Rosetta silent file (secondary structure, phi, psi, omega in degrees, C-alpha in Angstrom):
SEQUENCE: MSVKAILIGGGLFLLLFGWLCFTGNRIKEGLKQKYPPLGQMVDVGGYRLHINCQGHYEENTPTIVMEAAEFSLSWALVQSEVAGFTRVCTYDRAGLGWSEAGPDPRTATNIVKELHTLLEQSGVEPPYVLVGHSKGGMYVRMYAHEYPGEVVGVVLVDSSHEEQELRFPEAITELNQKGRKQTTGLLNIVRPLNSIGLVTPILKNNSNVLLSTLPESVREMGLAVALKDTFLKTVVAETEALEDTFAQVREAKITTLGEMPLIVLTAVDQFDTLEGQVSAEDVEQLKKIVYELQVELSGLSSNGKLVLVEGSGHHIQVERPEVVIDAIREVVETLRR
SCORE:     score description
SCORE:     0.000 S_00000001
   1 L     0.000  143.121 -175.424   -9.334    7.021  -57.886 S_00000001
   2 L   -79.582  158.152  174.619  -12.749    5.603  -59.123 S_00000001
   3 H   -58.460  -41.932  178.083  -16.051    6.513  -57.700 S_00000001
   4 H   -58.570  -41.819  174.765  -16.609    2.949  -56.879 S_00000001
   5 H   -63.562  -41.853  179.818  -13.290    2.887  -54.843 S_00000001
   6 H   -67.995  -43.671 -176.878  -14.218    6.087  -52.887 S_00000001
   7 H   -67.101  -32.393  175.653  -17.651    4.634  -52.002 S_00000001
   8 H   -71.050  -43.263  174.359  -16.166    1.362  -50.830 S_00000001
   9 H   -60.925  -34.035  171.396  -13.560    3.263  -48.765 S_00000001
  10 H   -60.798  -47.957 -173.925  -16.287    5.430  -47.339 S_00000001
  11 H   -61.618  -46.125  179.971  -18.368    2.590  -46.549 S_00000001
  12 H   -64.260  -44.247  172.646  -15.573    0.776  -44.689 S_00000001
  13 H   -48.488  -58.403  175.610  -14.743    3.971  -42.827 S_00000001
  14 H   -50.485  -48.205 -178.356  -18.379    4.282  -41.680 S_00000001
  15 H   -60.340  -50.577 -177.728  -18.344    0.611  -40.547 S_00000001
  16 H   -58.915  -45.336 -178.191  -15.133    0.997  -38.603 S_00000001
  17 H   -60.217  -48.270  174.265  -16.381    4.259  -37.032 S_00000001
  18 H   -50.498  -55.224 -171.892  -19.773    2.569  -36.027 S_00000001
  19 H   -57.704  -44.140  177.114  -17.981   -0.439  -34.677 S_00000001
  20 H   -62.713  -36.837  179.143  -15.686    1.740  -32.489 S_00000001
  21 H   -73.567  -38.791 -176.659  -18.585    3.767  -31.203 S_00000001
  22 H   -66.289  -44.960  179.678  -20.620    0.660  -30.494 S_00000001
  23 H   -70.176  -38.225  173.860  -17.760   -1.077  -28.723 S_00000001
  24 H   -58.103  -42.265  179.793  -16.812    1.941  -26.783 S_00000001
  25 H   -73.418  -27.380  177.574  -20.358    2.446  -25.425 S_00000001
  26 H   -71.608  -32.359  174.503  -20.638   -1.215  -24.665 S_00000001
  27 H   -60.789  -55.906  177.198  -17.429   -0.897  -22.643 S_00000001
  28 H   -49.413  -50.769 -176.463  -18.803    2.183  -20.859 S_00000001
  29 H   -67.742  -38.885  175.002  -22.112    0.590  -20.031 S_00000001
  30 H   -57.826  -47.216  178.148  -20.357   -2.636  -18.858 S_00000001
  31 H   -63.664  -37.054  179.725  -18.137   -0.704  -16.510 S_00000001
  32 H   -66.357  -40.006 -179.455  -21.055    1.237  -15.216 S_00000001
  33 H   -79.655  -27.752  170.573  -22.989   -1.805  -14.234 S_00000001
  34 H   -58.980  -37.909 -167.923  -19.818   -3.469  -12.806 S_00000001
  35 L  -125.242   76.485  165.436  -19.029   -0.486  -10.541 S_00000001
  36 L   -75.370  172.116 -168.856  -22.201    1.058   -8.917 S_00000001
  37 L   -60.467  142.673  177.666  -21.621    3.682   -6.282 S_00000001
  38 L   -62.659  -39.948 -167.003  -19.712    2.438   -3.201 S_00000001
  39 L  -110.067 -136.383 -179.828  -21.753    4.485   -0.893 S_00000001
  40 E  -123.334  146.454  169.905  -25.078    6.354   -0.869 S_00000001
  41 E   -86.238  123.357 -172.201  -26.445    9.012   -3.236 S_00000001
  42 E  -123.176  134.807  172.277  -27.693   12.053   -1.299 S_00000001
  43 E   -68.921  131.246 -177.039  -29.855   14.957   -2.589 S_00000001
  44 L  -131.963   25.675  172.156  -28.186   18.255   -1.918 S_00000001
  45 L   118.964   52.290 -179.305  -30.717   20.497   -3.581 S_00000001
  46 L   104.319  -23.837  171.805  -31.816   19.049   -7.057 S_00000001
  47 L  -130.073  162.549 -178.028  -28.621   16.803   -7.600 S_00000001
  48 E  -117.331  146.262 -177.570  -27.093   14.023   -5.666 S_00000001
  49 E  -114.273  148.528 -179.991  -23.662   13.715   -4.386 S_00000001
  50 E   -92.851  128.592  172.272  -21.905   10.311   -3.572 S_00000001
  51 E  -134.687  141.025 -176.248  -20.619    9.705    0.059 S_00000001
  52 E  -130.348  106.862  179.811  -19.062    6.496    1.176 S_00000001
  53 E  -101.899  138.567  173.935  -18.581    6.092    5.111 S_00000001
  54 E  -127.915  162.263  177.837  -16.688    3.164    6.550 S_00000001
  55 L    78.367  177.900 -171.880  -15.826    2.067   10.177 S_00000001
  56 L  -114.835  139.680  170.159  -17.946    2.605   13.249 S_00000001
  57 L   -74.992  129.897  173.878  -18.661    5.763   15.090 S_00000001
  58 L  -116.991  151.841 -169.349  -17.468    5.915   18.688 S_00000001
  59 L   -73.592  137.736  179.516  -18.545    8.392   21.196 S_00000001
  60 L    74.584   16.566  174.053  -16.108   11.318   21.776 S_00000001
  61 L  -121.563  138.568 -176.921  -14.350   10.496   18.505 S_00000001
  62 L   -77.442  156.021  171.035  -14.565   12.721   15.398 S_00000001
  63 E   -87.452  150.017  179.592  -15.557   11.414   12.009 S_00000001
  64 E  -102.032  121.073  172.637  -12.891   11.745    9.287 S_00000001
  65 E  -115.511  131.556 -173.005  -13.997   13.465    6.079 S_00000001
  66 E  -115.624  125.969 -177.159  -11.633   13.349    3.198 S_00000001
  67 E  -108.948  118.149  178.812  -11.420   15.703    0.270 S_00000001
  68 L   -85.092  177.442  174.424   -9.537   14.487   -2.855 S_00000001
  69 L   -81.933  -43.991  178.802   -8.111   16.488   -5.712 S_00000001
  70 L  -138.181  -55.863 -171.995  -10.309   14.673   -8.230 S_00000001
  71 L   -95.511  121.707  173.476  -11.040   10.979   -7.447 S_00000001
  72 H   -55.859  -37.552 -173.933  -12.511   10.033   -3.926 S_00000001
  73 H   -60.148  -19.994  179.709  -10.992    6.544   -4.975 S_00000001
  74 H   -66.714   -7.213  174.696   -7.490    8.008   -4.492 S_00000001
  75 H   -88.192   -1.356 -166.779   -8.112    7.498   -0.687 S_00000001
  76 H   -55.511  -38.928  178.970   -8.702    3.779   -1.074 S_00000001
  77 H   -70.199  -25.697 -177.067   -5.571    2.569    0.612 S_00000001
  78 H   -87.920  -39.614 -173.677   -5.966    5.003    3.469 S_00000001
  79 H   -63.384  -45.507 -179.406   -9.755    4.802    4.046 S_00000001
  80 H   -58.949  -28.540  171.310   -9.692    1.085    4.459 S_00000001
  81 H   -82.657  -38.923  175.306   -7.175    1.243    7.247 S_00000001
  82 H   -65.414  -25.742 -174.276   -8.511    4.332    9.103 S_00000001
  83 L   -69.319  -16.165  178.084  -12.040    2.598    9.121 S_00000001
  84 L   -76.773  -13.807 -177.180  -10.321    0.208   11.609 S_00000001
  85 L  -128.335  -14.985  170.301  -10.087    2.884   14.404 S_00000001
  86 L  -166.601  172.310 -176.839  -12.785    5.248   13.561 S_00000001
  87 L   -69.843  139.426  177.447  -15.605    6.318   11.105 S_00000001
  88 E  -144.224  125.076 -178.610  -14.224    7.819    7.730 S_00000001
  89 E  -115.454  136.616  174.843  -16.088    9.170    4.888 S_00000001
  90 E  -115.807  157.166  176.403  -14.913    9.932    1.413 S_00000001
  91 E  -150.981  165.823 -179.964  -17.076   11.765   -1.125 S_00000001
  92 E  -112.725  127.309  173.949  -17.125   12.896   -4.697 S_00000001
  93 L   -60.484  160.365  175.373  -17.609   16.562   -5.535 S_00000001
  94 L   -45.489  126.924 -179.988  -20.392   17.375   -7.905 S_00000001
  95 L    91.990  -16.150  179.916  -19.716   16.057  -11.318 S_00000001
  96 L  -113.845  158.037 -177.883  -16.866   13.722  -10.291 S_00000001
  97 L    56.264 -131.893  175.527  -16.864   10.142   -9.454 S_00000001
  98 L   -88.176   -1.436 -178.763  -20.460    8.897   -8.962 S_00000001
  99 L   -81.092  148.401 -178.652  -21.758   12.212   -8.111 S_00000001
 100 L   -68.870  156.586  179.240  -24.300   14.027  -10.297 S_00000001
 101 L   -62.552  148.209  163.093  -23.250   17.387  -11.968 S_00000001
 102 L  -112.014 -170.973  175.852  -23.765   20.581  -10.050 S_00000001
 103 L   -76.619  143.027  176.277  -24.070   24.156  -10.750 S_00000001
 104 L   -81.535  161.595   14.647  -21.052   26.236  -11.914 S_00000001
 105 L   -95.556  157.785  178.666  -18.806   27.865  -11.106 S_00000001
 106 L   -91.089   68.111 -177.566  -16.767   25.064   -9.367 S_00000001
 107 L  -105.265  162.170  178.839  -15.030   27.337   -6.922 S_00000001
 108 H   -50.804  -40.419  179.227  -14.100   26.776   -3.235 S_00000001
 109 H   -60.952  -49.236 -174.775  -17.110   28.706   -1.968 S_00000001
 110 H   -73.464  -40.238  171.054  -19.657   26.664   -3.697 S_00000001
 111 H   -50.778  -48.202 -176.432  -17.735   23.305   -3.095 S_00000001
 112 H   -64.304  -48.200  178.611  -17.656   24.037    0.608 S_00000001
 113 H   -56.569  -48.268  177.666  -21.403   24.774    0.737 S_00000001
 114 H   -50.524  -44.170 -174.923  -22.110   21.453   -1.037 S_00000001
 115 H   -69.611  -38.577 -179.650  -20.138   19.448    1.343 S_00000001
 116 H   -59.974  -45.642 -177.578  -21.756   21.114    4.335 S_00000001
 117 H   -62.374  -39.642 -176.906  -25.147   20.296    2.804 S_00000001
 118 H   -66.447  -40.536  179.960  -24.115   16.736    1.978 S_00000001
 119 H   -74.052  -27.766  169.125  -22.945   15.992    5.435 S_00000001
 120 H   -65.223  -53.660 -170.728  -26.177   17.465    7.037 S_00000001
 121 H   -68.934  -32.125  179.795  -28.464   15.498    4.610 S_00000001
 122 L   -83.719   -0.148  173.287  -26.576   12.246    4.997 S_00000001
 123 L    81.395    9.463 -174.317  -26.676   12.268    8.767 S_00000001
 124 L   -88.993   96.842 -173.389  -22.911   12.380    9.229 S_00000001
 125 L   -85.083  154.341  178.183  -22.797   14.706   12.303 S_00000001
 126 L   -76.612  164.957   19.177  -19.715   16.711   13.509 S_00000001
 127 L   -86.245  152.505  179.246  -17.248   16.946   15.006 S_00000001
 128 E  -108.146  147.495  154.492  -15.061   16.357   11.884 S_00000001
 129 E   -99.342  116.947  176.900  -11.283   15.737   11.183 S_00000001
 130 E   -94.814  140.040 -179.888  -10.859   17.081    7.650 S_00000001
 131 E  -130.961  121.010 -176.904   -8.165   15.603    5.375 S_00000001
 132 E  -130.071  135.307  170.707   -7.475   17.371    2.105 S_00000001
 133 E  -111.092  150.326  178.396   -4.994   16.691   -0.640 S_00000001
 134 L    48.726 -119.556 -175.752   -3.661   19.196   -3.242 S_00000001
 135 H   -72.770  -18.924  171.623   -6.461   21.791   -3.978 S_00000001
 136 H   -60.783  -26.875  174.182   -8.602   19.713   -1.574 S_00000001
 137 H   -61.542  -38.212  169.734   -6.426   21.201    1.113 S_00000001
 138 H   -62.038  -45.965  176.147   -7.835   24.541    0.283 S_00000001
 139 H   -49.965  -54.904 -166.726  -11.421   23.310    0.353 S_00000001
 140 H   -66.159  -31.472  176.092  -11.008   21.760    3.767 S_00000001
 141 H   -72.456  -30.811  179.323   -9.449   25.002    5.277 S_00000001
 142 H   -72.210  -41.313 -177.992  -12.242   27.136    3.810 S_00000001
 143 H   -59.870  -48.021  179.063  -14.707   24.562    5.389 S_00000001
 144 H   -64.227  -26.250  175.456  -12.971   24.949    8.744 S_00000001
 145 H   -79.467  -39.489  178.198  -13.046   28.711    8.386 S_00000001
 146 H   -75.273  -28.856 -173.356  -16.767   28.851    7.418 S_00000001
 147 L  -130.003   60.634 -174.048  -18.022   26.169    9.911 S_00000001
 148 L   -62.337  -23.283  174.346  -15.465   26.438   12.765 S_00000001
 149 L   -74.106  -10.850 -177.020  -17.735   24.814   15.386 S_00000001
 150 L   -99.708  -14.538 -162.107  -17.796   21.480   13.259 S_00000001
 151 E  -112.749  121.232 -176.255  -14.105   21.109   12.719 S_00000001
 152 E  -121.302    0.486 -175.932  -11.733   19.756   15.555 S_00000001
 153 E  -168.651  144.002  174.083   -8.744   18.553   13.509 S_00000001
 154 E  -133.066  138.856  165.533   -7.055   18.889   10.027 S_00000001
 155 E  -125.154  126.882  179.754   -4.597   16.946    7.989 S_00000001
 156 E  -101.561  123.944 -179.931   -3.146   18.531    4.909 S_00000001
 157 E  -110.966  107.388 -175.603   -1.651   16.170    2.314 S_00000001
 158 L    39.803   49.614 -174.224    0.678   18.099    0.007 S_00000001
 159 L   -64.760  141.345  168.127   -1.795   20.852    0.110 S_00000001
 160 L   -66.418  161.887  175.883   -2.064   23.704   -2.300 S_00000001
 161 L  -129.203  135.588 -166.848   -1.616   27.242   -0.970 S_00000001
 162 L   -63.934  -17.562  178.939   -3.777   30.108   -2.076 S_00000001
 163 L  -105.484   10.694 -173.505   -0.743   32.428   -2.728 S_00000001
 164 H   -59.204  -41.241 -176.868    1.522   29.856   -4.399 S_00000001
 165 H   -82.879   -8.703  176.639    1.200   31.246   -7.890 S_00000001
 166 H   -83.120  -27.949 -169.695    1.715   34.764   -6.609 S_00000001
 167 H  -105.020  -30.349 -178.316    4.923   33.584   -4.902 S_00000001
 168 L   -64.419  159.459  173.479    6.503   30.981   -7.180 S_00000001
 169 L   -56.678  144.710 -166.829    9.084   31.852   -9.704 S_00000001
 170 H   -52.021  -51.022  176.019    7.559   33.461  -12.734 S_00000001
 171 H   -47.740  -40.436 -179.598    8.659   30.483  -14.940 S_00000001
 172 H   -70.641  -48.035  178.991    6.919   28.037  -12.717 S_00000001
 173 H   -60.899  -40.206  179.184    3.588   29.969  -12.595 S_00000001
 174 H   -75.323  -25.779  173.835    3.550   30.221  -16.332 S_00000001
 175 H   -66.205  -47.408  172.103    4.357   26.676  -16.704 S_00000001
 176 H   -55.054  -50.408  178.475    1.396   25.780  -14.390 S_00000001
 177 H   -70.178  -30.347  163.886   -0.952   27.904  -16.188 S_00000001
 178 H   -51.840  -50.310 -176.021    0.125   26.607  -19.504 S_00000001
 179 H   -60.820  -41.495  171.078   -0.330   23.157  -18.348 S_00000001
 180 H   -61.928  -34.325 -177.099   -3.901   23.968  -17.277 S_00000001
 181 H   -76.770  -37.590  176.951   -4.828   25.489  -20.529 S_00000001
 182 H   -66.955  -36.633  177.677   -3.415   22.413  -22.344 S_00000001
 183 H   -63.841  -47.842 -179.202   -5.310   20.125  -20.163 S_00000001
 184 H   -68.833  -38.711  175.456   -8.664   21.859  -20.700 S_00000001
 185 H   -55.412  -47.197  178.657   -7.989   22.167  -24.365 S_00000001
 186 H   -66.918  -42.571  179.331   -7.322   18.471  -24.668 S_00000001
 187 H   -65.021  -35.901  176.362  -10.292   17.450  -22.519 S_00000001
 188 H   -59.267  -32.352  179.101  -12.554   19.785  -24.630 S_00000001
 189 H   -80.511  -42.107 -178.113  -11.536   17.796  -27.670 S_00000001
 190 H   -61.666  -38.196 -166.057  -11.896   14.455  -25.911 S_00000001
 191 H   -58.589  -54.166 -177.035  -15.287   15.052  -24.321 S_00000001
 192 H   -66.286  -26.917  177.174  -17.512   14.914  -27.556 S_00000001
 193 H   -78.317  -29.640  176.394  -15.578   11.972  -28.749 S_00000001
 194 H   -68.889  -39.124 -167.819  -16.051   10.160  -25.346 S_00000001
 195 H   -64.726  -27.153  178.923  -19.749   11.017  -25.390 S_00000001
 196 L   -99.839    4.979 -179.951  -20.041    8.744  -28.583 S_00000001
 197 L    81.319    8.153 -173.944  -17.832    6.046  -27.251 S_00000001
 198 L   -78.526  -18.806 -175.819  -15.010    6.619  -29.714 S_00000001
 199 L  -106.059   -4.287 -174.171  -12.218    7.059  -27.318 S_00000001
 200 H   -56.892  -48.312  177.413  -13.191    4.402  -24.775 S_00000001
 201 H   -57.623  -38.090 -179.439  -11.093    1.558  -26.210 S_00000001
 202 H   -68.896  -55.679  179.463   -8.050    3.908  -26.138 S_00000001
 203 H   -63.228  -38.604  177.505   -8.634    5.054  -22.532 S_00000001
 204 H   -60.363  -54.303 -170.700   -9.303    1.379  -21.360 S_00000001
 205 H   -71.021  -13.883 -179.863   -6.059    0.041  -22.955 S_00000001
 206 L  -115.995   20.656 -164.487   -3.998    3.031  -21.450 S_00000001
 207 H   -64.865  -30.581  177.716   -5.968    3.151  -18.058 S_00000001
 208 H   -72.517  -23.647  164.489   -2.710    2.534  -16.000 S_00000001
 209 H   -84.768  -41.147  179.399   -1.110    5.472  -17.383 S_00000001
 210 H   -62.687  -32.284 -178.320   -4.056    7.663  -17.445 S_00000001
 211 L  -113.473   37.899 -175.856   -5.058    6.714  -13.861 S_00000001
 212 L   -67.153  -16.838  173.554   -1.602    6.323  -12.425 S_00000001
 213 L   -76.382   -3.435 -177.421   -2.622    8.662   -9.538 S_00000001
 214 L  -101.352  152.357  165.180   -5.011    6.067   -8.326 S_00000001
 215 L   -58.670  136.449 -166.970   -4.062    2.752   -6.380 S_00000001
 216 H   -63.009  -28.304  177.717   -3.675    0.142   -8.915 S_00000001
 217 H   -62.720  -21.260  179.827   -6.403   -2.025   -7.186 S_00000001
 218 H  -117.859   17.066 -170.882   -9.094    0.620   -8.115 S_00000001
 219 H   -74.593  -33.700  179.131   -7.936    1.874  -11.533 S_00000001
 220 H   -69.295  -36.639  173.143  -10.590   -0.080  -13.482 S_00000001
 221 H   -63.099  -41.671  174.987  -13.178    1.382  -11.034 S_00000001
 222 H   -49.690  -51.915 -177.138  -11.621    4.762  -11.663 S_00000001
 223 H   -59.487  -36.209 -179.983  -11.983    4.291  -15.259 S_00000001
 224 H   -53.374  -49.452 -177.646  -15.699    3.494  -14.876 S_00000001
 225 H   -85.472  -29.132 -174.428  -16.275    6.987  -13.457 S_00000001
 226 H   -70.972  -27.617 -177.449  -13.636    8.876  -15.514 S_00000001
 227 L   -79.240   -8.308  173.256  -15.541    7.834  -18.776 S_00000001
 228 L   -65.390  138.764  179.822  -18.689    9.615  -17.610 S_00000001
 229 H   -59.377  -47.508 -178.295  -19.268   12.864  -19.705 S_00000001
 230 H   -62.704  -28.030  179.601  -19.909   14.816  -16.433 S_00000001
 231 H   -63.645  -48.175 -176.585  -16.568   13.757  -15.089 S_00000001
 232 H   -73.753  -37.151 -179.879  -14.450   15.303  -18.079 S_00000001
 233 H   -65.323  -34.084 -171.196  -16.691   18.320  -18.072 S_00000001
 234 H   -83.048  -31.289 -177.000  -16.258   18.999  -14.297 S_00000001
 235 H   -67.191  -37.812  166.210  -12.503   18.431  -14.473 S_00000001
 236 H   -58.235  -53.252 -176.028  -12.514   21.242  -16.945 S_00000001
 237 H   -63.139  -31.774  179.841  -14.757   23.426  -15.037 S_00000001
 238 H   -75.650  -46.817  179.700  -12.717   22.976  -11.662 S_00000001
 239 H   -63.637  -32.363 -179.160   -9.409   23.746  -13.589 S_00000001
 240 H   -78.055  -21.611 -178.288  -10.830   26.875  -15.216 S_00000001
 241 H   -96.541    2.597 -169.982  -12.157   28.109  -11.733 S_00000001
 242 H   -67.559  -37.698 -179.167   -8.781   27.385   -9.913 S_00000001
 243 H   -73.123  -26.931  170.059   -7.559   30.937  -10.088 S_00000001
 244 H   -66.893  -38.946  178.863  -10.891   32.132   -8.736 S_00000001
 245 H   -61.718  -48.095 -177.678  -10.580   29.580   -5.938 S_00000001
 246 H   -56.740  -42.324 -176.327   -7.190   30.879   -5.089 S_00000001
 247 H   -64.590  -36.339 -177.565   -8.595   34.426   -4.940 S_00000001
 248 H   -68.216  -40.741  179.861  -11.636   33.269   -2.658 S_00000001
 249 H   -66.626  -35.367 -177.240   -9.348   31.518   -0.265 S_00000001
 250 H   -67.260  -50.957 -173.294   -7.030   34.701   -0.182 S_00000001
 251 H   -70.245  -13.737  171.750   -9.992   36.912    0.465 S_00000001
 252 H   -72.535  -21.946  178.228  -11.187   34.630    3.360 S_00000001
 253 L    62.278   45.153  178.835   -8.013   35.600    5.252 S_00000001
 254 L   -72.778   89.502  179.618   -7.593   32.285    7.001 S_00000001
 255 L   -90.385  -23.017 -170.787   -4.944   33.268    9.564 S_00000001
 256 L  -151.592  141.902  169.906   -5.740   30.851   12.220 S_00000001
 257 L  -106.489    8.978  177.585   -7.217   27.365   12.991 S_00000001
 258 E    79.660 -133.253 -176.288   -6.967   27.967   16.659 S_00000001
 259 E  -112.676   10.880 -176.077   -5.530   25.159   18.848 S_00000001
 260 E   -67.036  152.035  167.847   -6.962   22.263   16.852 S_00000001
 261 E   -59.029  127.609 -174.593   -4.558   19.443   15.924 S_00000001
 262 E  -141.973  124.720  176.740   -3.094   20.108   12.410 S_00000001
 263 E  -115.439  127.232  177.166   -0.618   17.935   10.536 S_00000001
 264 E  -112.371  108.955  176.999    0.792   19.183    7.294 S_00000001
 265 E   -93.519  137.089 -178.697    2.435   16.389    5.059 S_00000001
 266 E  -133.263  123.743  169.231    4.797   17.644    2.371 S_00000001
 267 E   -77.536  132.227 -178.629    6.331   15.651   -0.345 S_00000001
 268 L  -101.467   -9.095  178.214    9.909   16.346   -0.878 S_00000001
 269 L  -110.152   42.982  179.393   10.509   14.284   -4.027 S_00000001
 270 L  -105.111    8.548 -179.048    8.009   15.889   -6.309 S_00000001
 271 L   -99.532    5.080 -174.246   10.201   18.172   -8.397 S_00000001
 272 H   -74.176  -29.926  176.121   11.918   15.705  -10.595 S_00000001
 273 H   -71.480   -3.589  175.133    9.312   16.262  -13.394 S_00000001
 274 H   -86.809   -5.029 -177.481   10.321   19.774  -13.855 S_00000001
 275 L   -58.980  127.896 -178.003   13.771   18.770  -15.092 S_00000001
 276 L    83.431   -9.416 -178.616   14.385   20.266  -18.529 S_00000001
 277 L   -91.165  -40.996  179.659   11.108   22.429  -18.450 S_00000001
 278 L  -135.732  158.114 -178.708   12.659   25.188  -16.313 S_00000001
 279 L   -50.806  156.429  177.576   16.036   26.237  -15.079 S_00000001
 280 H   -66.245  -35.105 -179.738   17.726   24.397  -12.122 S_00000001
 281 H   -62.518  -32.156 -172.548   17.770   27.908  -10.335 S_00000001
 282 H   -82.176  -29.102  179.947   13.980   28.137  -10.637 S_00000001
 283 H   -70.170  -43.247 -179.406   13.575   24.607   -9.374 S_00000001
 284 H   -64.982  -42.021 -178.233   15.718   25.362   -6.265 S_00000001
 285 H   -68.319  -37.129  176.848   13.890   28.691   -5.593 S_00000001
 286 H   -61.014  -41.750  176.289   10.567   26.678   -5.978 S_00000001
 287 H   -56.675  -47.018  176.614   11.658   24.212   -3.303 S_00000001
 288 H   -59.111  -49.842 -179.074   12.466   27.038   -0.828 S_00000001
 289 H   -61.885  -45.909  175.203    9.150   28.618   -1.563 S_00000001
 290 H   -52.370  -57.622 -173.730    7.087   25.427   -1.371 S_00000001
 291 H   -64.230  -35.962  178.285    8.709   24.684    2.003 S_00000001
 292 H   -71.794  -35.882  176.989    8.012   28.245    3.414 S_00000001
 293 H   -68.493  -40.222  171.432    4.385   27.919    2.315 S_00000001
 294 H   -65.176  -31.129  168.528    3.934   24.573    4.046 S_00000001
 295 H   -65.986  -33.892  176.883    5.427   25.997    7.163 S_00000001
 296 H   -65.277  -41.860  174.773    2.991   28.747    6.959 S_00000001
 297 H   -60.372  -47.617 -176.179    0.151   26.142    6.734 S_00000001
 298 H   -57.482  -32.180 -171.534    1.572   24.313    9.754 S_00000001
 299 L   -83.398   -6.060  178.401    1.631   27.495   11.586 S_00000001
 300 L   -61.753  -26.733  175.846   -2.186   28.044   11.267 S_00000001
 301 E  -118.046  138.401  177.679   -2.561   26.144   14.544 S_00000001
 302 E   -60.705  -13.701 -178.428   -0.761   26.448   17.755 S_00000001
 303 E  -111.522   30.390 -176.376   -0.920   22.664   17.761 S_00000001
 304 E  -100.251  154.151  175.338    0.264   22.280   14.159 S_00000001
 305 E  -149.037  157.582  177.137    3.325   20.489   12.853 S_00000001
 306 E  -105.677  135.301 -176.275    4.997   19.893    9.521 S_00000001
 307 E  -124.093  113.238  176.480    6.064   16.467    8.297 S_00000001
 308 E   -88.118  122.069 -172.309    8.443   16.116    5.347 S_00000001
 309 E   -99.866  103.780  178.687    7.625   13.040    3.402 S_00000001
 310 L   -82.454  157.620  175.701   10.548   11.279    1.523 S_00000001
 311 L    67.355   30.382  169.901   10.017    8.680   -1.265 S_00000001
 312 L  -148.807  146.956  170.860    6.843   10.245   -2.595 S_00000001
 313 L   -83.619 -150.088 -173.584    5.614   12.475   -5.184 S_00000001
 314 L   -63.676  -45.723 -170.243    2.465   14.703   -4.966 S_00000001
 315 L   -80.906   73.990 -178.395    0.044   11.754   -4.318 S_00000001
 316 H   -64.685  -39.100 -178.008    1.319   10.708   -0.803 S_00000001
 317 H   -63.504  -16.926  171.217   -1.888    8.839   -0.025 S_00000001
 318 H   -98.463  -40.516 -176.854   -1.038    6.418   -2.903 S_00000001
 319 H   -78.087  -35.851 -179.233    2.777    6.350   -2.742 S_00000001
 320 L  -139.509   58.972 -175.691    3.118    6.461    1.036 S_00000001
 321 H   -62.893  -22.951  174.005   -0.405    5.776    2.374 S_00000001
 322 H   -63.917  -27.832  176.855    0.979    4.709    5.870 S_00000001
 323 H   -72.584  -37.433  171.301    2.182    8.191    6.415 S_00000001
 324 H   -63.232  -50.880 -177.752   -1.302    9.619    5.898 S_00000001
 325 H   -59.529  -39.919  172.250   -2.775    6.930    8.055 S_00000001
 326 H   -64.050  -31.164  178.985   -0.352    7.609   10.867 S_00000001
 327 H   -71.796  -52.356  174.077   -1.106   11.339   10.729 S_00000001
 328 H   -42.432  -58.585 -176.149   -4.891   10.661   10.964 S_00000001
 329 H   -61.494  -38.186  172.171   -4.369    8.378   13.791 S_00000001
 330 H   -56.380  -45.930  178.241   -2.166   10.844   15.617 S_00000001
 331 H   -63.122  -44.006 -175.714   -4.843   13.546   15.335 S_00000001
 332 H   -64.906  -46.086 -172.262   -7.598   11.229   16.443 S_00000001
 333 H   -70.974  -29.465  176.241   -5.745    9.850   19.476 S_00000001
 334 H   -69.480  -43.641  179.902   -4.821   13.496   20.496 S_00000001
 335 H   -64.162  -29.814 -176.813   -8.549   14.288   20.382 S_00000001
 336 H   -85.047  -19.157 -178.688   -9.524   11.284   22.416 S_00000001
 337 L   -75.784    0.000    0.000   -7.097   12.108   25.249 S_00000001
């Protein structure tokens, strides 16, 4: 190949590279302008967290505070309905959604302290009914343990359990840990490319797949916050801190939530994705252990109950939002009586 051909090819590559970066950054900026924070940004000690409250406060009625796995937007279908009968607040943990990055490590202890400060600084007064999905279920139980006078009810939506990876079949635990390493490895590759806008067009064109855990109506909005450099960095940080979070919650020894209303929602159709990755025997054993763990969670309160949710995978609030809405309504009505 001649020097001239190499130079032309190199020039075309640089032009294409520059065009992709320019286009990607323009898309990112456009989405940022199109989707400003839904709620208010509140200083919690040198950085701001995003909190979005809807509905009206009524005397003798608790405020619902919702803790997501990653996106506060995952509660979109639930929050709009719950706002019809009480005040309900969603928020983004530091570095996620519209919230600014906070200090590491992104473990349960630090996350709970940040939420407490956020609620104080934003004027959202207790009592609270806390609603937590997935690992968010561990965070809300830690909150209720650390600030028991503020919490009067809990709804757990397919919540993680601090002992799950100690009690799952070995093949399942290894699969989970491998999956987390693969996720963090991939995101660490994507992050620098995203920072210069190079992967934005790809992410935008595949947003329905990448953001399938969000309601379809808010996926473009979710893309706007997922493209932030702090978001990808924080997902990595929370994922890498998950084993420490498990350990912190175990060390807290949360053995009771007293007599407060507690509803534990558990998806029964979430194991299909494991087919072909582990043995059928391991899957059956996993189902048994998950059920036992969820029963244990429902037993944390003398006024607790377990609800098995059919027709839904892990994200019940997206796939069966009416079940979550009914559970919150039941807790609120119990407290109003």
